[in-house]
C-alpha positions in Angstrom: 94.4 80.5 72.0 94.8 76.3 73.2 96.6 74.0 71.1 93.7 72.5 70.1 92.1 75.7 69.1 95.1 76.6 67.0 95.3 73.1 65.3 91.6 73.0 64.4 92.1 76.6 62.7 95.6 75.4 61.1 94.1 72.4 59.1 91.4 74.8 57.6 94.5 77.2 56.1 94.8 77.2 52.3 98.7 77.6 50.9 98.5 81.5 50.9 97.3 81.8 54.7 100.0 79.2 55.6 102.6 81.1 53.5 101.8 84.2 55.3 101.9 82.7 58.9 104.9 80.7 58.0 107.0 82.3 60.6 104.5 82.3 63.9 103.1 78.8 63.1 105.8 77.0 62.0 107.6 77.5 65.4 104.3 76.7 67.6 103.8 73.2 65.3 107.2 71.7 65.9 107.0 73.1 69.8 103.3 70.9 69.8 105.1 67.9 68.1 108.2 68.1 70.6 106.0 67.8 73.8 103.0 65.9 72.4 102.5 62.5 74.6 99.9 60.9 72.5 101.4 58.8 69.4 98.4 60.2 67.5 99.0 63.5 68.4 102.4 63.4 67.6 101.3 61.9 64.1 98.5 64.3 63.4 101.0 67.2 63.9 103.3 66.2 61.7 100.8 65.2 59.0 100.1 68.9 59.2 103.6 70.6 59.5 104.6 68.6 56.2 101.3 68.6 54.2 100.8 72.0 54.7 103.9 73.9 56.0 106.8 72.4 54.0 105.3 73.6 50.6 106.0 77.2 52.2 109.8 76.6 53.0 112.5 77.4 50.6 114.1 74.3 49.7 117.4 75.6 50.5 116.0 76.4 54.3 114.3 73.2 54.8 117.0 71.5 57.1 117.3 74.3 59.3 113.6 75.4 59.5 112.1 72.1 59.6 114.0 68.8 59.1 116.5 69.1 61.9 113.4 69.9 64.2 110.9 66.8 62.9 113.2 64.1 62.2 114.3 62.9 65.4 110.8 62.6 67.0 109.2 61.2 63.8 111.5 58.4 63.9 110.9 58.0 67.8 107.3 57.9 67.2 108.0 55.3 64.7 109.8 53.0 66.8 107.1 53.5 69.7 104.5 52.1 67.3 106.3 49.2 66.5 107.0 48.3 69.4 103.7 49.0 70.7 102.6 46.4 68.0 105.1 44.0 68.8 103.9 43.8 72.1 100.2 44.0 71.0 101.4 40.8 69.2 102.5 38.9 72.7 98.6 39.5 73.5 96.5 36.5 73.1 93.3 37.9 72.8 93.1 38.0 68.8 89.7 40.2 68.8 90.9 43.0 70.6 94.5 43.3 68.9 93.8 42.9 65.5 92.1 46.2 65.6 94.8 47.7 67.4 97.7 46.2 65.2 95.4 47.8 62.5 95.1 51.5 63.9 99.1 51.3 64.6 100.0 50.4 60.8 97.7 53.4 59.8 99.9 55.4 62.1 102.8 53.9 60.9 101.5 54.7 56.8 100.9 57.9 58.0 104.9 59.1 59.3 105.8 57.0 56.0 103.6 59.3 54.1 104.9 61.9 55.6 108.3 60.9 54.8 107.8 60.7 51.3 106.5 64.3 51.1 109.6 65.9 52.8 111.9 63.4 50.1 109.9 64.5 47.2 109.9 67.9 48.3 113.8 68.2 48.6 114.0 66.4 45.0 111.4 68.5 43.4 113.4 71.6 42.0 115.0 71.7 38.7 118.4 71.5 40.8 117.4 69.4 43.9 118.9 69.9 47.4 122.2 68.3 47.7 121.7 65.4 50.4 124.4 67.3 52.6 122.4 70.3 52.8 119.3 68.0 54.5 121.7 66.2 56.5 118.7 64.9 59.0 116.5 63.7 56.1 118.3 60.8 54.4 119.2 59.6 58.1 115.9 59.3 59.1 114.7 58.0 55.9 117.0 55.3 56.1 115.7 54.4 59.9 112.0 54.4 58.4 113.2 52.2 55.9 114.9 49.7 58.4 112.2 49.5 60.7 109.5 48.8 58.3 111.2 46.2 56.8 112.6 44.6 60.0 109.2 44.8 61.2 107.6 43.0 58.3 110.3 40.7 58.3 109.8 40.2 62.0 106.2 39.8 61.9 105.4 36.9 59.1 104.2 34.9 62.0 101.2 37.2 61.3 100.0 35.6 58.5 98.8 32.6 60.3 96.5 34.7 62.7 93.0 34.9 62.0 92.9 38.5 61.2 94.0 40.5 58.4 97.4 42.8 58.9 98.9 41.6 55.9 97.3 44.1 53.8 98.6 46.7 56.5 102.0 45.4 56.0 102.2 45.3 52.7 100.9 48.5 51.8 103.8 50.0 54.6 106.3 48.3 52.7 105.4 49.6 49.1 105.1 53.0 50.7 108.3 52.6 52.0 109.8 51.9 48.7 108.7 55.4 47.5 110.9 57.2 50.4 113.8 55.8 48.2 
């Protein structure tokens, strides 16, 4: 089964089917994430993993089964998107760059949302998982927060541009605050 066919199939699975296929599907998804080249593909796979498969993992196994495999890739993707926005910001053709910036802000928002899902999951049980049992997640969350606030601070001149990315930036800030 091709990667595309597999991903199209997985997104239609309910919780029970994800649970039944966890042992086989999660390693494939992690492998697809590790080998993805296109940023939209990386974010899409990350969303599938966090929204569909994270709830199927025992909380005490979440670090070894998932977080240690996805956090670094998510942080790298986040940094690449921030860098792309910075490069686009140097572009003088505002009519072209506004749509690109908004698309990239949506991808950043998706990554922050995935982190929010992970953090909420770790804290969702009566006895939450100790942070030292999910070592990579706090590091990634701090990285995302630092990147979000640094990006918004450094791009404040965008408010003067004739296109509206401020709403996307504000949304990103508020979303990242929910991660903590």
